py3Dmol code that shows the C-alpha trace and the ligand (Angstrom):
import py3Dmol

protein = """\
ATOM      1  CA  MET A   1       0.213   4.742  21.469  1.00  0.00           C
ATOM      2  CA  ALA A   2      -0.181   1.055  22.346  1.00  0.00           C
ATOM      3  CA  GLN A   3       2.688  -1.312  21.705  1.00  0.00           C
ATOM      4  CA  TYR A   4       2.719  -2.393  18.060  1.00  0.00           C
ATOM      5  CA  LEU A   5       3.004  -6.189  17.850  1.00  0.00           C
ATOM      6  CA  LYS A   6       2.663  -6.786  14.121  1.00  0.00           C
ATOM      7  CA  PRO A   7       5.526  -7.425  11.721  1.00  0.00           C
ATOM      8  CA  LEU A   8       7.337  -4.290  10.599  1.00  0.00           C
ATOM      9  CA  PRO A   9       8.692  -3.648   7.102  1.00  0.00           C
ATOM     10  CA  THR A  10      12.401  -3.858   6.447  1.00  0.00           C
ATOM     11  CA  ILE A  11      13.459  -0.373   5.450  1.00  0.00           C
ATOM     12  CA  THR A  12      16.353  -0.179   3.004  1.00  0.00           C
ATOM     13  CA  PRO A  13      18.006   2.709   1.142  1.00  0.00           C
ATOM     14  CA  LEU A  14      16.007   1.642  -1.906  1.00  0.00           C
ATOM     15  CA  ASN A  15      12.535   1.706  -0.326  1.00  0.00           C
ATOM     16  CA  GLN A  16      13.119   4.439   2.259  1.00  0.00           C
ATOM     17  CA  PRO A  17      11.599   7.230   0.087  1.00  0.00           C
ATOM     18  CA  TYR A  18       8.349   5.227  -0.060  1.00  0.00           C
ATOM     19  CA  TRP A  19       8.122   4.924   3.732  1.00  0.00           C
ATOM     20  CA  ASP A  20       9.222   8.540   4.230  1.00  0.00           C
ATOM     21  CA  SER A  21       6.435   9.729   1.937  1.00  0.00           C
ATOM     22  CA  LEU A  22       3.822   7.743   3.885  1.00  0.00           C
ATOM     23  CA  ARG A  23       5.005   9.364   7.116  1.00  0.00           C
ATOM     24  CA  ARG A  24       4.252  12.726   5.456  1.00  0.00           C
ATOM     25  CA  HIS A  25       0.831  11.330   4.428  1.00  0.00           C
ATOM     26  CA  GLU A  26       1.731  11.201   0.762  1.00  0.00           C
ATOM     27  CA  LEU A  27       1.865   8.180  -1.505  1.00  0.00           C
ATOM     28  CA  ARG A  28       4.929   8.322  -3.748  1.00  0.00           C
ATOM     29  CA  MET A  29       6.357   5.679  -6.033  1.00  0.00           C
ATOM     30  CA  GLN A  30       9.133   5.531  -8.577  1.00  0.00           C
ATOM     31  CA  ARG A  31       8.215   6.919 -12.002  1.00  0.00           C
ATOM     32  CA  CYS A  32      10.533   6.373 -14.954  1.00  0.00           C
ATOM     33  CA  ASP A  33      11.926   9.617 -16.376  1.00  0.00           C
ATOM     34  CA  LYS A  34      12.227   7.988 -19.809  1.00  0.00           C
ATOM     35  CA  CYS A  35       8.972   6.040 -20.373  1.00  0.00           C
ATOM     36  CA  ALA A  36       6.721   7.284 -17.498  1.00  0.00           C
ATOM     37  CA  ARG A  37       6.101   3.798 -16.100  1.00  0.00           C
ATOM     38  CA  VAL A  38       5.238   3.831 -12.368  1.00  0.00           C
ATOM     39  CA  TRP A  39       6.254   0.725 -10.444  1.00  0.00           C
ATOM     40  CA  TYR A  40       6.173  -0.943  -7.042  1.00  0.00           C
ATOM     41  CA  PRO A  41       7.830  -2.547  -5.122  1.00  0.00           C
ATOM     42  CA  PRO A  42      10.897  -0.322  -5.376  1.00  0.00           C
ATOM     43  CA  SER A  43      13.676  -1.439  -7.673  1.00  0.00           C
ATOM     44  CA  PRO A  44      16.813   0.272  -8.952  1.00  0.00           C
ATOM     45  CA  LEU A  45      15.657   0.307 -12.572  1.00  0.00           C
ATOM     46  CA  CYS A  46      12.504   0.640 -14.628  1.00  0.00           C
ATOM     47  CA  PRO A  47      10.901  -2.806 -15.194  1.00  0.00           C
ATOM     48  CA  ARG A  48       9.764  -1.732 -18.697  1.00  0.00           C
ATOM     49  CA  CYS A  49      12.741   0.050 -20.299  1.00  0.00           C
ATOM     50  CA  TRP A  50      15.541  -0.664 -17.756  1.00  0.00           C
ATOM     51  CA  SER A  51      16.348   3.015 -17.357  1.00  0.00           C
ATOM     52  CA  ARG A  52      17.935   3.940 -14.029  1.00  0.00           C
ATOM     53  CA  GLN A  53      16.557   7.475 -14.271  1.00  0.00           C
ATOM     54  CA  PHE A  54      13.459   7.816 -12.084  1.00  0.00           C
ATOM     55  CA  SER A  55      11.708  10.251  -9.769  1.00  0.00           C
ATOM     56  CA  TRP A  56       9.737   9.586  -6.604  1.00  0.00           C
ATOM     57  CA  THR A  57       6.401  10.932  -7.821  1.00  0.00           C
ATOM     58  CA  PRO A  58       3.240  11.676  -5.809  1.00  0.00           C
ATOM     59  CA  LEU A  59       0.309   9.462  -6.828  1.00  0.00           C
ATOM     60  CA  SER A  60      -3.429  10.041  -6.703  1.00  0.00           C
ATOM     61  CA  GLY A  61      -3.933   7.490  -3.912  1.00  0.00           C
ATOM     62  CA  ARG A  62      -6.875   6.100  -5.887  1.00  0.00           C
ATOM     63  CA  GLY A  63      -7.424   2.707  -7.398  1.00  0.00           C
ATOM     64  CA  ARG A  64      -9.584  -0.387  -7.378  1.00  0.00           C
ATOM     65  CA  VAL A  65      -9.641  -3.690  -5.541  1.00  0.00           C
ATOM     66  CA  SER A  66      -8.196  -6.367  -7.807  1.00  0.00           C
ATOM     67  CA  SER A  67      -8.251  -9.241  -5.286  1.00  0.00           C
ATOM     68  CA  TRP A  68      -8.601  -9.952  -1.585  1.00  0.00           C
ATOM     69  CA  VAL A  69      -8.706 -12.663   1.048  1.00  0.00           C
ATOM     70  CA  VAL A  70     -10.074 -12.795   4.584  1.00  0.00           C
ATOM     71  CA  PHE A  71      -7.763 -14.329   7.178  1.00  0.00           C
ATOM     72  CA  HIS A  72      -9.387 -16.522   9.816  1.00  0.00           C
ATOM     73  CA  GLN A  73      -6.126 -17.804  11.313  1.00  0.00           C
ATOM     74  CA  PRO A  74      -3.751 -15.585  13.315  1.00  0.00           C
ATOM     75  CA  TYR A  75      -0.435 -16.373  11.631  1.00  0.00           C
ATOM     76  CA  PHE A  76       1.103 -13.526  13.625  1.00  0.00           C
ATOM     77  CA  LYS A  77       0.267 -12.968  17.274  1.00  0.00           C
ATOM     78  CA  GLY A  78      -0.243  -9.241  16.692  1.00  0.00           C
ATOM     79  CA  PHE A  79      -3.264  -9.959  14.492  1.00  0.00           C
ATOM     80  CA  GLU A  80      -5.103 -12.224  16.976  1.00  0.00           C
ATOM     81  CA  SER A  81      -7.554  -9.578  18.117  1.00  0.00           C
ATOM     82  CA  GLU A  82      -8.498  -8.652  14.536  1.00  0.00           C
ATOM     83  CA  ILE A  83      -9.510 -12.076  13.213  1.00  0.00           C
ATOM     84  CA  PRO A  84     -11.160 -12.184  10.717  1.00  0.00           C
ATOM     85  CA  TYR A  85      -9.328  -9.447   8.793  1.00  0.00           C
ATOM     86  CA  ASN A  86      -8.886  -8.731   5.112  1.00  0.00           C
ATOM     87  CA  VAL A  87      -5.738  -8.502   3.016  1.00  0.00           C
ATOM     88  CA  ALA A  88      -6.366  -6.894  -0.352  1.00  0.00           C
ATOM     89  CA  GLU A  89      -4.519  -6.191  -3.554  1.00  0.00           C
ATOM     90  CA  VAL A  90      -5.288  -2.692  -4.824  1.00  0.00           C
ATOM     91  CA  GLU A  91      -4.458  -1.703  -8.385  1.00  0.00           C
ATOM     92  CA  LEU A  92      -3.607   1.975  -8.320  1.00  0.00           C
ATOM     93  CA  ASP A  93      -4.830   4.237 -11.118  1.00  0.00           C
ATOM     94  CA  GLU A  94      -1.160   4.767 -12.065  1.00  0.00           C
ATOM     95  CA  GLY A  95      -0.689   1.003 -12.539  1.00  0.00           C
ATOM     96  CA  PRO A  96       1.178  -0.557  -9.603  1.00  0.00           C
ATOM     97  CA  ARG A  97      -0.496  -3.114  -7.363  1.00  0.00           C
ATOM     98  CA  LEU A  98      -0.141  -2.871  -3.606  1.00  0.00           C
ATOM     99  CA  MET A  99      -0.869  -5.379  -0.844  1.00  0.00           C
ATOM    100  CA  THR A 100      -2.887  -3.634   1.833  1.00  0.00           C
ATOM    101  CA  ASN A 101      -5.916  -3.797   4.122  1.00  0.00           C
ATOM    102  CA  LEU A 102      -9.318  -2.310   3.399  1.00  0.00           C
ATOM    103  CA  VAL A 103     -10.832  -0.210   6.184  1.00  0.00           C
ATOM    104  CA  GLY A 104     -14.256   1.328   6.640  1.00  0.00           C
ATOM    105  CA  ILE A 105     -16.002  -1.657   5.074  1.00  0.00           C
ATOM    106  CA  ALA A 106     -17.263  -5.010   6.347  1.00  0.00           C
ATOM    107  CA  ASN A 107     -15.346  -7.974   4.939  1.00  0.00           C
ATOM    108  CA  HIS A 108     -18.516  -9.414   3.390  1.00  0.00           C
ATOM    109  CA  ASP A 109     -19.135  -6.161   1.459  1.00  0.00           C
ATOM    110  CA  ILE A 110     -15.768  -6.178  -0.357  1.00  0.00           C
ATOM    111  CA  ARG A 111     -16.125  -6.568  -4.122  1.00  0.00           C
ATOM    112  CA  ALA A 112     -13.605  -6.950  -6.926  1.00  0.00           C
ATOM    113  CA  GLY A 113     -13.314  -3.736  -8.910  1.00  0.00           C
ATOM    114  CA  MET A 114     -14.637  -1.450  -6.192  1.00  0.00           C
ATOM    115  CA  ARG A 115     -13.090   2.030  -6.123  1.00  0.00           C
ATOM    116  CA  VAL A 116     -10.911   2.812  -3.126  1.00  0.00           C
ATOM    117  CA  GLU A 117      -8.678   5.626  -1.896  1.00  0.00           C
ATOM    118  CA  VAL A 118      -5.671   5.675   0.391  1.00  0.00           C
ATOM    119  CA  VAL A 119      -5.866   6.238   4.154  1.00  0.00           C
ATOM    120  CA  TYR A 120      -2.680   6.945   6.091  1.00  0.00           C
ATOM    121  CA  ASP A 121      -2.467   4.861   9.259  1.00  0.00           C
ATOM    122  CA  ASP A 122       0.243   6.021  11.694  1.00  0.00           C
ATOM    123  CA  VAL A 123       0.851   2.692  13.421  1.00  0.00           C
ATOM    124  CA  THR A 124       3.953   3.799  15.364  1.00  0.00           C
ATOM    125  CA  ALA A 125       5.820   7.074  15.837  1.00  0.00           C
ATOM    126  CA  ASP A 126       8.085   6.070  12.933  1.00  0.00           C
ATOM    127  CA  LEU A 127       5.856   4.033  10.660  1.00  0.00           C
ATOM    128  CA  THR A 128       2.798   4.863   8.580  1.00  0.00           C
ATOM    129  CA  LEU A 129       0.985   2.255   6.504  1.00  0.00           C
ATOM    130  CA  ALA A 130      -1.118   2.847   3.406  1.00  0.00           C
ATOM    131  CA  ARG A 131      -4.543   1.290   3.837  1.00  0.00           C
ATOM    132  CA  PHE A 132      -7.555   1.893   1.600  1.00  0.00           C
ATOM    133  CA  LYS A 133     -11.211   2.809   2.132  1.00  0.00           C
ATOM    134  CA  PRO A 134     -14.158   2.760  -0.246  1.00  0.00           C
ATOM    135  CA  SER A 135     -14.273   5.814  -2.490  1.00  0.00           C
ATOM    136  CA  THR A 136     -17.276   7.493  -4.028  1.00  0.00           C
ATOM    137  CA  SER A 137     -15.409   8.595  -7.156  1.00  0.00           C
TER     138      SER A 137
END
"""
ligand_1 = """\
1
ZN
Zn 11.047 3.201 -18.276
"""
view = py3Dmol.view(width=600, height=400)
view.addModel(protein, "pdb")
view.setStyle({"model": 0}, {"cartoon": {"style": "trace"}})
view.addModel(ligand_1, "xyz")
view.setStyle({"model": 1}, {"stick": {}})
view.zoomTo()
view.show()
């Protein structure tokens, strides 16, 4: 695997289950045991009812594009060879919104509201990122 030059996430005890699930090619987020709210980014309590009782629950990996931009400037050296590249916000069917990249689609074909599904991208031996591709369902 080539050297990975892009910024890496800071892994903490709070978000570690999220990154561990991606390494297993699953998308899991915290789901409140009391009110069923699913949220991201990780936090120690439910943003709706403040319960501290939650479970790391597998999600469908499906959602829709709520917003996106195309970067034409390499703010990080590791991205230089990919200019222009997209950064998208995907609203998952379970509710949370995730910053990600869309793959398998030309930047000029991206549309708000388009259906997408997760793709697991093993960028290093220890790190897998959730990216999204167009979905037919
Ligand atoms: Zn709750």
